[in-house]
C-alpha positions in Angstrom: -0.2 -0.1 0.0 1.2 3.6 -0.9 0.9 5.8 2.1 1.2 9.3 1.0 2.3 11.8 2.6 3.5 11.3 6.2 3.7 13.9 9.2 7.3 14.1 8.3 6.5 14.9 4.8 3.7 17.3 5.6 5.9 19.4 8.1 9.3 19.4 5.7 10.3 22.9 5.0 9.3 24.0 1.7 12.0 26.7 0.8 10.9 27.5 -3.0 9.3 30.8 -3.5 6.7 29.4 -5.8 5.5 27.1 -3.4 5.2 29.6 -0.8 3.3 32.1 -3.2 1.0 28.9 -4.0 0.2 28.5 -0.6 -0.6 31.7 0.4 -2.8 32.1 -2.6 -4.8 29.2 -1.6 -5.0 30.4 1.9 -6.5 33.5 1.1 -8.7 31.9 -1.4 -10.2 29.2 1.4 -10.9 32.2 3.9 -12.6 34.0 1.0 -15.2 31.2 0.4 -15.2 30.7 3.8 -16.6 33.9 4.4 -18.9 33.5 1.2 -20.5 30.4 2.7 -21.1 31.3 5.9 -21.8 28.3 8.3 -21.9 25.1 7.4 -24.0 22.8 9.7 -24.6 18.8 9.7 -27.3 17.0 10.1 -27.6 13.0 9.8 -31.9 12.4 10.0 -33.0 15.9 9.3 -35.0 18.3 11.6 -34.3 15.8 14.6 -35.8 16.5 18.0 -32.2 17.3 20.1 -34.1 16.6 23.4 -32.4 14.0 25.7 -35.3 12.9 27.5 -35.7 9.3 27.2 -38.3 7.6 24.7 -41.8 6.8 26.0 -42.3 3.2 27.4 -45.0 1.0 26.8 -47.3 0.3 29.7 -47.4 -3.2 28.8 -43.9 -5.2 28.5 -41.3 -6.1 30.7 -40.3 -3.9 33.4 -38.1 -1.3 33.1 -36.3 0.6 35.4 -36.5 4.6 35.3 -32.3 4.4 35.3 -30.0 7.2 35.4 -27.8 7.3 32.0 -24.1 6.9 32.4 -22.6 10.2 31.9 -22.7 11.7 28.2 -20.1 9.3 26.3 -19.4 12.3 24.4 -16.6 14.9 25.6 -16.4 17.2 22.8 -13.8 15.4 21.3 -11.1 17.5 19.4 -12.7 18.4 15.9 -11.2 21.9 15.2 -8.2 23.4 16.2 -6.9 20.4 18.2 -5.2 18.6 15.6 -1.7 20.5 14.1 -1.2 18.6 10.8 1.2 21.4 9.2 0.6 22.9 5.9 -0.8 21.6 3.0 0.7 18.8 1.6 1.8 19.2 -2.1 -1.0 17.4 -4.6 -1.0 13.5 -4.8 -1.3 11.2 -7.9 -2.5 8.2 -6.6 -1.3 4.7 -8.7 -3.8 3.9 -11.6 -5.5 7.6 -11.4 -7.5 7.8 -14.6 -10.6 10.0 -16.6 -12.8 7.4 -15.8 -15.8 7.9 -14.0 -17.1 3.9 -12.4 -20.2 3.5 -10.6 -19.9 3.4 -7.1 -21.6 0.0 -6.3 -20.7 0.3 -2.6 -20.4 3.9 -0.8 -17.5 4.1 1.6 -17.8 2.6 4.9 -15.5 1.9 8.2 -13.6 -0.8 9.6 -11.1 -1.6 12.4 -11.3 1.8 14.2 -8.2 2.6 16.5 -7.2 5.5 18.2 -4.5 6.4 15.9 -6.1 4.6 12.6 -9.2 3.4 10.8 -9.7 1.7 7.9 -12.3 3.0 4.7 -13.7 0.5 2.4 -15.6 1.3 -0.7 -16.7 -0.9 -4.3 -16.8 0.4 -7.5 -17.7 -1.2 -11.0 -14.0 -0.6 -13.0 -11.3 1.4 -12.5 -7.9 0.8 -9.7 -7.5 4.2 -8.3 -8.1 4.1 -4.6 -7.8 7.2 -3.1 -9.2 8.6 0.1 -8.8 12.5 0.7 -9.2 13.4 4.3 -8.5 16.2 6.6 -9.5 17.9 10.3 -12.6 19.8 8.1 -14.7 19.6 5.1 -11.8 21.1 3.2 -9.9 17.8 3.5 -6.5 18.9 2.1 -4.7 15.3 2.5 -4.3 12.1 0.5 -3.6 8.5 1.2 -3.4 5.8 -1.4 -4.9 2.5 -0.9 -5.3 -0.9 -2.2 -7.4 -2.6 -4.8 -8.9 -6.3 -5.5 -10.8 -7.5 -8.0 -13.8 -9.3 -6.8 -14.9 -12.4 -7.8 -17.4 -10.4 -10.1 -14.6 -8.2 -11.4 -16.1 -5.3 -9.4 -13.0 -3.4 -7.8 -13.2 -3.5 -3.8 -10.9 -0.8 -2.5 -9.8 0.0 0.8 -7.5 2.5 2.5 -5.9 3.0 6.0 -5.5 6.3 7.8 -2.5 6.4 10.2 -0.9 9.0 12.6 -4.6 10.3 13.7 -4.9 11.7 17.1 -7.8 9.8 19.9 -10.9 11.2 20.4 -10.9 13.4 17.2 -13.2 14.2 14.5 -11.7 14.1 10.6 -13.7 13.9 7.1 -12.7 12.1 4.3 -14.0 11.4 0.5 -13.2 8.0 -1.3 -12.5 8.8 -5.1 -11.7 6.4 -8.1 -11.1 8.0 -11.5 -13.3 10.8 -11.4 -15.8 8.8 -9.4 -16.1 10.6 -5.9 -18.3 9.8 -2.9 -19.7 12.5 -0.4 -17.8 13.8 2.2 -18.3 11.9 5.7 -17.2 12.4 9.1 -16.1 9.7 11.8 -14.4 10.3 15.2 -11.4 7.8 16.3 -11.7 6.2 19.6 -10.1 7.5 22.6 -7.1 6.1 24.3 -8.0 3.2 26.7 -6.2 5.6 29.5 -8.5 8.4 29.2 -11.5 6.4 30.7 -13.8 7.8 28.1 -17.3 6.7 28.2 -19.2 5.6 25.0 -22.1 3.9 23.3 -22.9 1.2 20.5 -25.7 -0.5 18.7 -25.8 -4.4 18.6 -28.4 -5.3 15.7 -28.8 -9.2 14.0 -30.3 -11.0 11.1 -30.6 -8.3 9.0 -31.3 -10.5 6.1 -33.6 -9.4 3.2 -37.5 -10.2 3.9 -39.2 -10.3 0.8 -42.5 -9.6 2.3 -41.0 -6.8 4.3 -38.1 -5.7 2.0 -37.1 -1.9 3.4 -37.3 -3.1 6.8 -33.5 -2.8 7.6 -33.3 0.6 6.3 -36.0 1.7 8.3 -34.1 0.3 11.7 -31.0 2.2 10.3 -32.5 5.4 9.6 -35.9 5.5 11.7 -34.9 3.5 14.2 -31.1 3.7 15.3 -30.2 7.2 14.0 -33.4 8.5 14.9 -33.2 7.3 18.3 -29.5 8.6 18.8 -30.5 12.0 18.2 -34.0 11.8 19.5 -32.2 10.8 22.9 -28.9 12.2 22.8 -28.4 14.7 20.4 -28.1 14.6 16.2 -23.8 14.6 16.0 -24.3 10.8 15.2 -20.3 10.1 15.6 -20.0 11.9 18.9 -23.1 10.3 20.1 -22.6 6.9 18.8 -19.3 4.9 18.7 -19.4 1.6 16.6 -22.1 -1.4 15.7 -22.2 -5.1 16.3 -23.6 -7.4 13.9 -23.7 -11.0 15.1 -24.4 -12.5 11.7 -27.0 -13.0 9.0 -26.6 -9.7 7.6 -27.9 -11.2 3.8 -30.2 -13.8 3.0 -27.6 -15.6 0.7 -23.9 -14.8 1.2 -23.0 -16.5 -1.8 -25.4 -13.9 -4.1 -23.3 -11.1 -5.2 -26.2 -8.5 -5.5 -27.2 -9.0 -1.8 -24.3 -7.5 -0.3 -24.5 -3.9 -2.0 -28.5 -4.2 -2.2 -29.7 -5.6 0.5 -27.0 -4.8 3.0 -24.5 -1.7 2.2 -26.9 0.3 0.4 -29.9 0.2 3.0 -27.2 0.8 6.0 -24.7 3.1 4.4 -26.3 6.6 6.4 -24.6 4.7 9.3 -21.6 2.5 8.2 -20.1 5.6 6.5 -19.7 7.2 10.3 -19.4 4.4 12.2 -17.3 1.6 12.5 -19.2 -1.8 12.6 -17.8 -5.3 13.4 -20.0 -8.6 12.1 -19.2 -12.0 12.5 -20.9 -14.6 10.2 -24.3 -16.3 10.5 -25.4 -19.2 8.3 -26.9 -17.3 5.9 -23.5 -16.0 5.0 -22.9 -19.5 3.9 -19.2 -19.3 4.2 -18.8 -17.0 1.4 -15.7 -15.0 0.3 -17.5 -12.4 -0.4 -17.7 -11.3 3.9 -13.9 -11.7 3.8 -13.6 -9.6 0.7 -16.1 -7.1 2.1 -14.7 -6.6 5.9 -11.7 -6.0 7.3 -11.5 -7.5 10.7 -9.0 -7.3 13.3 -6.4 -10.2 12.6 -5.6 -11.5 16.0 -7.2 -15.0 15.9 -5.9 -18.2 15.0 -3.8 -17.8 12.0 -5.4 -20.5 10.1 -8.6 -19.3 10.6 -8.1 -15.3 10.7 -11.3 -12.9 10.6 -13.2 -15.8 11.3 -12.6 -14.9 15.4 -11.2 -12.2 16.9 -10.5 -9.3 19.3 -10.9 -5.6 19.7 -10.7 -3.3 22.2 -12.5 -0.2 22.6 -12.0 2.3 25.8 -12.9 0.0 28.9 -14.5 -3.0 26.5 -12.8 -6.1 25.4 -15.0 -7.0 22.1 -14.6 -10.8 21.1 -15.6 -11.8 17.3 -16.6 -15.8 17.3 -17.9 -17.9 14.6 -20.7 -20.1 15.7 -20.9 -21.9 12.3 -20.6 -25.6 11.3 -17.2 -26.2 10.4 -15.8 -23.9 13.1 -17.0 -25.3 16.4 -13.8 -26.7 16.7 -11.3 -26.8 19.4 -8.9 -24.5 18.0 -11.4 -21.7 18.8 -12.1 -22.5 22.3 -8.6 -23.0 22.7 -8.0 -19.8 21.2 -10.9 -18.2 23.6 -9.3 -19.7 26.7 -6.0 -17.8 25.8 -7.8 -14.5 25.3 -10.0 -15.0 28.2 -6.5 -15.6 30.5 -5.0 -12.5 29.3 -8.0 -10.5 29.8 -8.2 -11.3 33.6 -5.1 -9.4 34.0 -5.8 -6.6 31.8 -6.0 -3.4 34.3 -7.8 -1.4 31.6 -10.3 -3.8 30.8 -14.0 -3.7 33.1 -16.1 -5.8 30.4 -15.9 -8.5 27.9 -18.6 -8.3 25.0 -18.8 -11.4 22.9 -20.8 -12.0 19.9 -21.5 -15.1 17.7 -24.9 -15.8 15.7 -26.2 -19.3 17.0 -28.0 -19.4 20.8 -27.6 -21.8 23.0 -30.8 -21.7 24.5 -33.6 -19.7 22.4 -37.1 -19.5 23.8 -38.9 -18.3 20.5 -37.1 -21.0 18.1 -35.2 -23.9 20.0 -34.6 -25.7 16.7 -31.8 -23.1 16.3 -29.8 -23.9 19.1 -26.2 -24.9 19.6 -24.1 -26.7 21.8 -21.1 -24.9 21.0 -22.3 -21.9 22.3 -23.1 -23.2 25.7 -19.4 -24.2 25.5 -18.5 -20.2 24.6 -20.6 -19.7 27.7 -19.3 -21.7 30.3 -16.1 -20.1 29.8 -17.4 -16.5 29.8 -19.4 -17.5 32.8 -16.1 -18.9 34.5 -13.8 -15.8 33.2 -16.5 -13.2 35.5 -17.0 -15.4 38.5 -13.2 -16.0 38.4 -11.7 -12.1 37.3 -14.8 -9.9 38.4 -15.3 -8.6 35.1 -19.4 -9.1 34.1 -19.4 -10.4 30.5 -22.2 -10.5 27.5 -22.6 -13.0 24.7 -24.7 -11.1 22.0 -26.8 -13.6 19.1 -29.1 -13.8 16.7 -30.0 -16.9 14.7 -33.5 -16.6 16.1 -35.8 -13.8 15.0 -36.5 -11.6 18.1 -35.1 -10.6 21.0 -34.0 -12.2 24.0 -32.8 -11.4 27.5 -31.4 -13.4 30.4 -28.5 -13.8 32.9 -26.5 -16.9 34.3 -27.3 -17.9 37.8 -24.1 -18.4 39.2 -22.2 -16.2 37.3 -22.4 -12.2 36.2 -23.1 -12.8 33.0 -25.8 -11.7 30.4 -27.2 -13.5 27.5 -28.8 -11.3 25.0 -30.5 -11.7 21.4 -30.3 -8.5 19.3 -32.6 -9.7 16.6 -34.5 -9.0 14.5 -33.4 -6.2 12.0 -34.8 -7.3 8.9 -35.6 -11.3 8.8 -39.1 -12.3 9.4 -39.8 -12.7 13.0 -40.4 -15.6 14.6 -43.6 -15.0 16.3 -45.1 -16.8 19.5 -47.0 -19.8 18.7 -45.2 -20.5 15.1 -42.6 -22.7 16.1 -41.6 -25.3 18.6 -40.7 -22.9 21.8 -39.5 -23.3 25.3 -40.0 -21.3 28.2 -36.2 -21.3 29.9 -35.3 -20.2 33.6 -32.0 -17.9 32.5 -34.2 -15.9 30.7 -36.6 -12.9 32.0 -37.5 -11.1 28.4 -38.6 -12.5 25.2 -40.3 -10.6 22.6 -41.2 -11.3 19.0 -40.5 -8.0 17.1 -38.0 -5.8 15.4 -35.3 -3.8 17.1 -32.2 -3.4 18.0 -29.8 -3.1 21.4 -28.3 0.1 22.4 -25.6 0.0 25.3 -23.5 3.0 27.0 -20.8 1.9 28.7 -19.3 4.2 31.6 -15.7 3.7 32.5 -13.7 5.2 35.6 -14.1 4.4 39.3 -17.2 2.9 39.0 -17.5 1.2 35.5 -21.0 0.3 34.4 -23.2 -0.5 31.5 -26.8 0.4 30.7 -28.6 -1.9 28.1 -32.1 -0.7 26.5 -33.8 -2.6 23.9 -35.5 -0.5 21.6 -38.5 -2.0 19.7 -39.6 -1.0 15.8 -43.1 -3.3 16.8 -44.0 -6.1 14.4 -45.7 -6.8 11.3 -48.9 -5.3 12.6 -47.9 -2.6 15.1 -45.2 -0.2 14.2 -43.5 0.8 17.4 -41.2 4.3 17.2 -38.4 3.3 19.1 -39.9 2.1 22.8 -37.7 0.7 25.2 -38.9 -2.4 25.7 -36.3 -3.5 28.3 -33.2 -1.9 30.4 -30.7 -3.5 32.8 -27.9 -1.8 34.5 -24.8 -3.6 35.4 -21.9 -2.7 37.3 -18.6 -3.9 37.5 -18.4 -3.4 41.6 -21.5 -4.2 43.2 -22.2 -4.8 46.7 -25.1 -7.1 46.6 -28.6 -7.0 48.5 -28.2 -7.6 52.5 -28.2 -11.2 53.6 -32.1 -12.7 54.0 -33.3 -14.7 57.0 -35.0 -17.8 56.9 -38.2 -17.4 59.0 -40.3 -20.5 58.3 -40.6 -23.5 58.5 -38.3 -24.6 61.2 -38.8 -27.7 63.6 -41.3 -30.4 63.5 -44.2 -29.9 61.1 -47.8 -31.6 60.5 -47.7 -33.7 58.0 -48.0 -32.3 54.7 -46.8 -33.2 51.1 -46.1 -29.2 50.5 -44.0 -26.8 52.1 -44.1 -23.1 52.0 -40.9 -21.6 52.7 -41.0 -17.9 54.1 -38.3 -15.3 54.0 -37.4 -11.8 55.5 -37.8 -8.8 52.8 -35.3 -8.0 50.7 -33.2 -5.0 51.4 -30.0 -3.8 49.3 -27.5 -0.8 50.7 -27.1 0.6 47.1 -30.9 1.0 46.7 -30.8 -2.0 44.0 -34.4 -3.8 43.3 -35.0 -7.0 43.9 -34.1 -9.3 41.0 -34.2 -12.8 41.7 -34.6 -15.4 44.4 -32.6 -18.7 44.9 -34.3 -21.5 47.2 -32.2 -24.9 48.1 -33.6 -27.9 50.4 -31.4 -30.7 51.1 -31.3 -33.1 53.9 -27.2 -32.4 54.0 -27.5 -29.1 56.3 -23.5 -28.6 56.3 -22.4 -28.7 52.7 -26.0 -28.8 51.0 -24.2 -31.1 48.4 -27.2 -33.2 47.5 -30.6 -31.0 47.1 -34.2 -32.6 47.4 -35.5 -29.3 45.9 -34.2 -26.3 44.2 -35.9 -23.4 42.6 -34.7 -20.3 40.2 -37.1 -17.3 40.7 -36.7 -13.9 38.6 -39.0 -10.6 39.2 -40.2 -11.0 36.0 -40.5 -13.7 33.3 -42.1 -12.1 29.8 -42.8 -15.6 27.7 -46.1 -15.4 24.9 -46.5 -12.2 25.8 -47.4 -12.7 29.5 -45.3 -12.0 32.5 -45.5 -15.1 34.5 -44.3 -14.2 37.6 -46.4 -11.1 38.2 -47.1 -10.8 41.7 -44.3 -12.6 43.2 -42.8 -10.3 45.9 -39.8 -13.3 45.6 -39.7 -14.1 49.8 -41.7 -17.2 49.9 -41.5 -20.4 47.7 -43.8 -23.6 47.8 -42.2 -26.7 47.7 -43.8 -30.5 46.8 -42.0 -33.3 46.0 -40.2 -34.0 49.7 -40.0 -37.3 51.2 -42.3 -37.6 54.5 -40.4 -38.7 57.3 -37.2 -37.1 57.4 -35.2 -33.7 58.3 -34.5 -31.2 56.0 -32.4 -27.7 56.0 -33.4 -25.0 53.7 -31.7 -21.8 52.7 -32.1 -18.9 50.1 -30.4 -16.0 48.7 -31.4 -12.4 47.2 -29.9 -11.2 44.1 -30.2 -7.5 42.8 -31.3 -6.5 39.4 -27.6 -5.9 38.5 -26.8 -9.4 39.1 -25.1 -8.8 42.4 -25.7 -12.0 44.7 -26.3 -11.7 48.2 -24.6 -14.3 50.9 -26.7 -17.5 51.7 -29.1 -17.3 55.0 -28.0 -19.4 57.9 -30.0 -22.6 57.2 -33.1 -23.5 58.8 -34.0 -27.4 59.7 -37.5 -28.7 59.8 -38.7 -32.1 60.0 -41.6 -34.0 57.9 -43.7 -36.7 59.8 -44.0 -40.2 58.1 -46.8 -40.3 55.4 -48.6 -43.5 55.0 -47.1 -44.6 51.4 -48.1 -47.5 48.6 -44.2 -47.6 47.8 -44.0 -48.0 44.0 -46.7 -49.2 41.8 -45.1 -49.6 38.7 -44.1 -52.8 37.1 -40.4 -52.7 34.9 -39.7 -49.1 36.1 -36.2 -49.5 34.5 -36.6 -51.4 31.5 -34.9 -54.5 32.5 -38.0 -56.8 31.2 -37.6 -55.1 27.7 -40.9 -53.0 27.0 -43.2 -55.4 29.5 -46.0 -53.8 31.1 -45.6 -50.3 29.1 -48.3 -49.4 26.1 -47.1 -47.7 23.3 -49.6 -45.1 22.1 -47.0 -43.1 19.3 -43.7 -43.3 17.8 -41.5 -45.9 19.3 -40.3 -47.3 22.7 -37.1 -48.7 23.5 -35.3 -50.8 26.1 -31.5 -50.3 25.4 -28.3 -51.3 26.4 -24.9 -49.4 27.1 -23.8 -48.0 24.0 -27.0 -49.8 21.7 -27.4 -47.8 18.7 -24.9 -45.1 19.9 -27.1 -44.3 23.1 -25.9 -43.7 26.5 -25.3 -45.5 29.7 -28.0 -46.6 31.8 -28.4 -44.8 35.2 -28.9 -48.3 37.1 -29.2 -51.7 36.1 -28.5 -53.1 32.7 -30.7 -51.2 30.6 -33.1 -48.0 29.7 -35.7 -46.7 28.0 -35.8 -44.1 25.1 -39.1 -42.9 23.9 -39.0 -41.4 20.3 -36.4 -44.1 19.4 -32.8 -43.7 18.5 -32.7 -47.2 16.7 -35.5 -46.4 14.5 -36.8 -42.9 15.5 -39.5 -40.5 15.3 -40.1 -36.8 16.3 -42.5 -38.0 19.1 -42.8 -40.8 21.1 -45.1 -41.7 24.0 -46.1 -44.7 26.4 -47.8 -45.5 29.5 -48.2 -47.6 32.2 -51.7 -47.8 34.2 -52.0 -48.4 37.9 -54.9 -49.3 40.2 -55.5 -47.2 43.5 -54.2 -49.7 46.3 -57.2 -50.9 48.6 -55.8 -49.1 51.4 -55.3 -45.6 49.9 -58.6 -45.6 48.5 -60.5 -44.1 51.5 -57.9 -41.3 51.7 -58.2 -40.9 48.0 -62.3 -40.2 48.7 -61.8 -37.8 51.3 -59.5 -35.7 49.4 -56.3 -36.3 51.4 -54.2 -38.6 49.1 -51.6 -37.5 46.9 -49.6 -39.2 43.9 -45.9 -39.2 43.9 -44.1 -40.0 40.6 -41.0 -39.3 38.7 -37.3 -40.6 37.9 -34.2 -40.3 36.4 -34.8 -38.4 32.9 -32.0 -37.3 30.3 -30.9 -36.7 26.7 -27.5 -36.7 24.6 -26.3 -33.1 25.4 -28.8 -31.5 22.9 -32.5 -30.4 22.9 -34.6 -33.3 22.6 -36.7 -33.1 25.6 -38.0 -36.3 28.0 -41.4 -35.3 29.7 -43.6 -37.2 32.3 -47.3 -36.6 33.8 -50.2 -38.4 35.1 -53.5 -39.0 34.0 -56.3 -39.8 36.7 -59.1 -42.2 35.5 -62.7 -42.8 37.3 -64.1 -46.4 37.9 -65.4 -46.0 34.3 -62.4 -45.3 33.0 -63.1 -41.9 32.2 -60.2 -39.0 32.6 -61.0 -36.7 35.2 -57.8 -34.7 35.0 -54.1 -34.7 34.3 -50.8 -32.7 35.5 -48.9 -30.8 33.4 -45.9 -32.3 31.5 -42.8 -32.0 33.1 -39.5 -31.6 32.1 -35.9 -31.6 33.6 -35.9 -27.8 32.8 -39.4 -26.8 34.0 -38.0 -28.4 37.7 -35.8 -25.3 37.3 -33.0 -26.9 38.8 -30.9 -29.0 36.4 -30.3 -26.1 33.8 -28.5 -27.5 31.3 -29.0 -31.0 29.5 -26.3 -33.7 29.3 -25.7 -37.1 28.6 -26.1 -37.9 32.3 -29.4 -38.0 34.3 -31.3 -35.9 36.2 -33.9 -36.7 38.9 -37.3 -35.1 39.5 -39.7 -36.1 41.6 -43.5 -34.4 41.7 -46.3 -34.7 44.2 -49.8 -33.8 43.1 -53.3 -34.1 44.7 -55.3 -36.9 43.6 -59.0 -36.1 42.4 -61.2 -37.9 44.8 -63.1 -39.8 42.1 -60.0 -41.6 40.5 -59.6 -45.2 40.5 -56.4 -45.9 38.2 -53.8 -43.3 37.1 -51.4 -43.5 33.9 -47.9 -42.7 34.3 -46.9 -41.0 30.7 -43.7 -41.2 29.5 -43.0 -38.6 26.1 -40.1 -37.6 23.9 -40.0 -34.9 21.9 -37.1 -34.4 19.2 -36.0 -31.1 18.5 -32.9 -31.4 16.5 -30.9 -34.1 14.5 -32.4 -37.4 13.1 -32.7 -39.3 16.6 -35.2 -38.6 19.2 -32.8 -38.7 22.5 -35.5 -38.9 25.4 -34.3 -41.3 27.8 -36.2 -42.4 31.1 -34.7 -45.0 34.1 -35.8 -46.0 37.6 -39.0 -44.6 37.4 -41.5 -44.3 40.2 -45.4 -43.6 41.0 -46.7 -44.3 44.4 -49.7 -43.0 46.6 -49.6 -41.3 49.9 -51.5 -39.9 52.5 -51.2 -38.5 56.1 -51.4 -40.8 59.0 
């Protein structure tokens, strides 16, 4: 690349009288033109309302606290007089200059911004000159010559790097190839890390073209991002917004050349010409070379996979880009991530780590798109945040909607920032699941804006800005908000109030704890309850529950009205002593210490024992009735399955030797004679459960009971229960998880079916496993 001229050249002495006269003539002419033209004002969105008032918040939707935003990120950059570039340089002619006037296919956009440099990329239909005129004002005055490469379509992709820039400083630039020139744009260089400057960025995903809504992405950019920034913070776009993240699916098909200019660069040019942006590839890019031809991303990843994964620092944040597409879910990427996080732990200038990748590990609106590789990434980010005391986020997309959640035991956020163009994945449209991690899921268009504060009390504020859905357009409503501080004291330790001591015979217990309080004034975010027969270590749990202050699922807050100070416990065995404890979390993700354990005793009940025959598949499938799909009794490794929990065999419902997307089987048991009186009096319960598992994926084993009267007419049934719904086995693995449910028996019941079900959500096998099932009828003496 030819870089011309340098600072030393600009400052070189020019002793020839002709050059001096030319200089003063041009200077006088410039002053004359400025006085003739008057003030030049810049606007990015027309007559924008520059009020800093927050956008209206919908009355219905997630709890959006009235947070105080971090200080204005735009301490006025050195834009007019702070840069001494010396006298103007001599005119520069770049290589391959010509009189040709090629079409500018892709207007210039910004990449790889550092405090002292930035890359500018553009595309033309022909001609090889790569010229950027730039300077500290719209007069420009300086030139850098870049490089050019032929694309697969025989167009020209140009890139040029401006170097020797000053941090936190505004510059202007114009791209030129032949006689074709772009408009004059401006940008502001990032600050030095040691300046502890706050900043703001936007994250959005799944821009891909939707034929039913072809202008949605342009609307998101111009009426959404740019208008929101102008209305909320001010109209000077580069001063108020500093970068953009895009975690994948920039186009519908990355192998189709025309989509890049028509569907991505063109609709987004008003943003990308002023703000550097950092994408990672999604599945719709199809590992296209166009992605890597267009973008100039950091080349600090694994050498054989440059620009697939990378890091980039801005102020006190380390951004990490990852590739979650098939073919790149490899140990080399995870090993590289381990090294980056280890180095970041000791990096004093970094307070937060924000990673982005395309695929979710869990996704409420579309569970078919989940991948376990992202779970491996999450585990590393969680451990980093806990070990190093630096909160983290992973941004993702793939599912076309917004979700925001948090890890239970780590200071880590999960944020789906879609959809910015792709067709919405609506509630009820696909198989969906209510995961305990997520507190908000919305089937809407929109984007996320984060404001990050550095300094002695680093924090960030995340806001979801909604543009509505296909039926109702919203004008940049804040639909979710969370503030996270690096240094968070956490709530006061709660006190366990009841139960304590001996209890009456019961099959449900209500845990009661003290009122929430927080020394920093944070609101109550979650409660975590545990019951264990081990009062010293709580190593084995009889019950566990993690309740969050809100849970917006399918348009309803299922946690509405829960003050998080009590919890109903069922499924405990009678005739046994237990201890329980609780801890509180604030909405900035800080946990209190655990409460002092409280002990209680449940008197013995009168139980039937396990009424099931062949509960662990040791007798093949005898005594079980198949109603749909396949029911298999398998040994360790048979059909590439797993090891049984106990014994020689286990059940697979749905099947892996032969497979169906759904499987169901049941066993019917009669109410024992010695329990009939208790059932008829309304004092009996059914206790059922067992060991459930799958093969490290989203396939879902579930269990329920159905009650029948003496005429074998169904008179009720329980909700299908999974390990996920029990809330205390948060990740499926190939190991086994035990669940036990206790439900009252209707008085007219004479028989009960235990129903086991398997649902396939990914792959070709239905990996829904069951072992050592149980069902008993009990009543108090």
